C-alpha positions in Angstrom: 10.7 -13.4 70.2 9.4 -16.1 72.3 5.8 -15.2 71.3 6.5 -15.7 67.8 7.7 -19.2 68.3 4.6 -20.0 70.5 2.4 -18.6 67.7 4.1 -20.7 65.2 3.6 -23.8 67.2 -0.1 -23.0 67.8 -0.9 -22.1 64.2 1.1 -24.2 61.9 -1.4 -23.9 58.9 -1.2 -20.0 59.2 2.6 -20.3 59.1 2.6 -22.6 56.1 0.3 -20.2 54.4 2.7 -17.3 55.0 5.5 -19.3 53.8 3.6 -20.3 50.6 2.6 -16.6 49.9 6.1 -15.3 50.4 7.4 -18.0 48.0 4.9 -17.1 45.4 5.8 -13.5 45.7 9.5 -14.2 45.4 9.0 -16.6 42.3 6.8 -13.9 40.7 9.2 -11.2 41.1 12.2 -13.4 40.0 10.2 -14.2 36.8 9.3 -10.6 36.1 13.0 -9.5 36.6 14.4 -12.3 34.5 12.0 -12.3 31.5 13.4 -11.5 28.1 10.5 -9.7 26.6 9.2 -6.2 27.3 5.7 -5.4 28.7 4.3 -2.4 26.8 1.3 -0.2 27.2 -0.9 1.0 24.3 1.2 4.1 23.6 4.4 2.1 23.4 2.6 -0.5 21.2 1.6 2.2 18.7 5.3 3.2 18.5 6.3 -0.4 18.0 3.7 -0.6 15.1 5.0 2.5 13.6 8.6 1.0 13.2 9.6 -0.4 9.8 9.2 -4.0 9.5 7.3 -4.5 12.8 5.2 -7.7 13.1 2.0 -7.9 15.1 0.9 -11.4 16.3 -2.6 -12.3 17.7 -2.6 -15.4 19.8 -6.3 -15.4 20.6 -8.6 -18.3 19.5 -10.5 -18.1 16.3 -13.9 -17.1 17.8 -12.3 -14.3 19.7 -10.6 -12.8 16.6 -13.9 -12.4 14.9 -14.7 -9.5 17.3 -11.9 -7.5 15.7 -8.1 -7.3 15.8 -5.3 -4.8 15.3 -4.9 -4.0 11.8 -2.2 -6.0 10.1 -1.9 -8.6 12.9 -1.1 -12.2 12.0 -3.4 -14.6 13.7 -1.7 -17.6 15.2 -3.5 -19.1 18.1 -1.3 -19.9 21.1 -1.9 -23.6 20.9 -0.4 -23.6 17.5 2.5 -21.1 18.1 5.3 -23.6 18.5 4.4 -25.4 15.3 4.0 -22.2 13.3 7.1 -20.2 14.5 8.7 -21.2 11.1 6.2 -18.7 9.5 7.9 -15.9 11.6 11.6 -16.8 10.9 12.1 -13.5 9.0 11.0 -11.5 12.0 13.5 -12.8 14.5 15.3 -9.6 14.5 12.4 -7.3 13.9 10.2 -5.7 16.5 7.4 -8.1 17.3 4.2 -7.2 19.2 2.1 -9.9 20.7 -1.5 -9.6 22.3 -4.3 -11.7 23.4 -7.5 -10.7 25.1 -6.0 -9.5 28.3 -2.2 -10.1 28.1 -1.7 -13.4 29.9 -1.7 -15.7 27.0 0.4 -13.3 25.0 3.0 -13.3 27.9 3.3 -17.0 27.5 3.8 -16.6 23.7 6.4 -14.0 24.3 8.3 -16.5 26.5 8.2 -19.1 23.9 9.3 -16.7 21.2 12.3 -15.3 23.2 13.4 -19.0 24.0 13.3 -19.5 20.3 15.7 -16.7 19.5 13.4 -13.7 18.8 15.3 -10.7 19.9 12.8 -7.8 20.2 9.5 -9.2 21.6 6.8 -7.1 23.4 3.7 -8.1 25.1 0.7 -5.6 25.0 -0.3 -5.3 28.7 -4.0 -5.6 28.9 -4.3 -7.2 25.5 -6.9 -6.2 23.0 -9.2 -5.0 26.0 -6.7 -2.3 26.7 -6.4 -1.4 23.0 -10.1 -1.0 22.8 -10.3 0.9 26.1 -7.8 3.4 24.7 -10.1 3.9 21.6 -7.5 2.6 19.2 -8.8 1.1 16.0 -9.7 -2.6 15.4 -10.5 -4.2 12.2 -13.2 -6.9 11.6 -12.1 -9.9 9.5 
């Protein structure tokens, strides 16, 4: 045990780095365990799309959507989401699938939506890139 104390005294920067990394891991896992939306793969996303009344939301920017989107998706850029949630009021209790390019922005959008009372929100893990990689159809504007 004494060796650890000596090491900590001789290498405070390494010790602070270790503590910071452990803190980030704990915070990330806590966030993952307490989130109120589901993380789904492409197969599960197709199942959501096949449910009656499901809503698909694309939170990418305008330029990204021109390359193609999931059929029937409503385009609401992430920066406008809070202002435009009124447009989605009727979908509060319906299955909602949110996606972006890679899944990061849509995860933030899912958090915003669950805080606003949406009950059944799912994030497409990997975003449109995973959708296209799975050879699922996209439509051009």
